[in-house]
C-alpha positions as CSV (number, residue, x, y, z in Angstrom):
1,V,87.6,81.4,77.0
2,S,86.7,81.5,73.4
3,R,85.6,78.6,71.2
4,P,88.3,76.7,69.3
5,Y,89.5,78.2,66.1
6,K,88.0,76.9,62.9
7,Q,90.4,75.0,60.7
8,A,90.6,74.3,57.0
9,E,93.0,71.8,55.3
10,F,93.8,72.0,51.6
11,E,96.8,71.5,49.3
12,I,98.7,74.2,47.6
13,I,100.6,73.0,44.6
14,F,103.4,74.9,43.0
15,G,102.2,76.3,39.6
16,E,98.6,75.3,40.2
17,G,97.6,77.0,43.5
18,V,94.9,75.4,45.7
19,S,94.2,71.9,44.5
20,K,90.5,72.0,43.6
21,L,90.7,68.4,42.5
22,G,92.1,67.4,45.8
23,C,89.4,69.2,47.7
24,V,86.7,67.5,45.5
25,L,88.2,64.1,46.2
26,D,88.4,64.8,50.0
27,C,84.8,66.0,50.1
28,A,83.6,63.1,48.0
29,E,85.3,60.7,50.4
30,M,83.8,62.4,53.5
31,L,80.3,62.2,51.9
32,D,80.8,58.5,50.9
33,I,80.5,59.3,47.2
34,V,84.1,58.0,46.7
35,V,84.9,54.9,48.8
36,K,88.4,54.3,50.2
37,K,89.2,50.7,51.1
38,G,92.7,50.3,52.3
39,S,94.7,52.5,49.9
40,W,92.3,52.1,47.0
41,Y,89.8,54.8,46.0
42,S,86.7,53.8,44.0
43,Y,83.6,55.4,42.7
44,G,80.8,53.1,41.8
45,D,82.3,50.5,39.3
46,H,85.4,52.7,38.6
47,R,88.6,52.0,40.5
48,L,90.2,55.4,40.7
49,G,93.6,54.2,41.8
50,Q,95.8,53.0,44.6
51,G,96.7,56.0,46.8
52,R,95.5,59.5,46.7
53,E,98.0,60.8,44.0
54,R,97.0,58.0,41.6
55,A,93.3,58.7,42.2
56,L,93.9,62.4,41.5
57,Q,95.8,61.5,38.3
58,Y,92.9,59.3,37.2
59,L,90.5,62.1,37.7
60,R,92.7,64.5,35.8
61,E,92.8,62.1,32.9
62,N,89.0,61.6,33.0
63,P,87.3,65.0,33.3
64,V,83.8,63.7,32.6
65,L,84.1,61.4,35.7
66,H,85.6,64.3,37.7
67,D,82.7,66.6,36.7
68,E,80.2,63.9,37.7
69,I,81.7,63.4,41.1
70,E,82.0,67.2,41.7
71,K,78.3,67.7,40.8
72,K,77.3,65.0,43.3
73,V,79.4,66.6,46.0
74,W,77.9,70.1,45.3
75,S,74.3,68.7,45.2
76,M,74.8,66.9,48.5
77,I,76.3,70.0,50.1
78,V,73.6,72.4,48.8
79,E,70.7,70.1,49.7
80,G,72.3,69.2,53.0
81,T,71.5,65.5,52.4
82,G,75.1,64.2,53.0
83,Q,76.1,62.3,56.0
84,L,79.8,62.6,56.8
85,G,81.2,59.1,56.7
86,S,84.7,59.9,57.6
87,P,85.8,59.8,61.2
88,C,87.3,63.2,60.8
89,G,83.9,64.6,59.8
90,R,82.2,63.2,62.9
91,N,84.5,65.3,65.1
92,L,83.5,68.6,63.6
93,P,81.9,71.0,66.0
94,Q,78.2,71.5,65.6
95,P,77.0,74.9,64.4
96,L,76.0,77.3,67.2
97,Q,72.3,78.1,67.7
98,D,71.2,81.6,68.7
99,E,70.4,80.3,72.2
100,D,73.9,78.9,72.6
101,V,75.5,82.3,71.7
102,Y,73.2,84.1,74.1
103,E,74.1,81.8,76.9
104,E,77.8,82.2,76.2
105,I,77.5,86.0,76.4
106,Q,75.9,85.9,79.8
């Protein structure tokens, strides 16, 4: 029996394609850069909006803030310093080690 298939979730928006902004917001939430309390999204002292669509709209209207959040997300991903705060992130499978692969083959 093989390992479970890997999954990726992203939005495809007509006329735009894959929503880069949505992916940045999702990653920022998983890395606790953007905090979601109830339906409100906030980043530091900035209240981004109530609901995901309003938060995305706020980031579209404020490209400087969007760039700042995106840079933090990328730096945490590259450095590997981020701890996934979202419950969905905790359920991700751990990467395989060489020993695990060798044991699976035998």
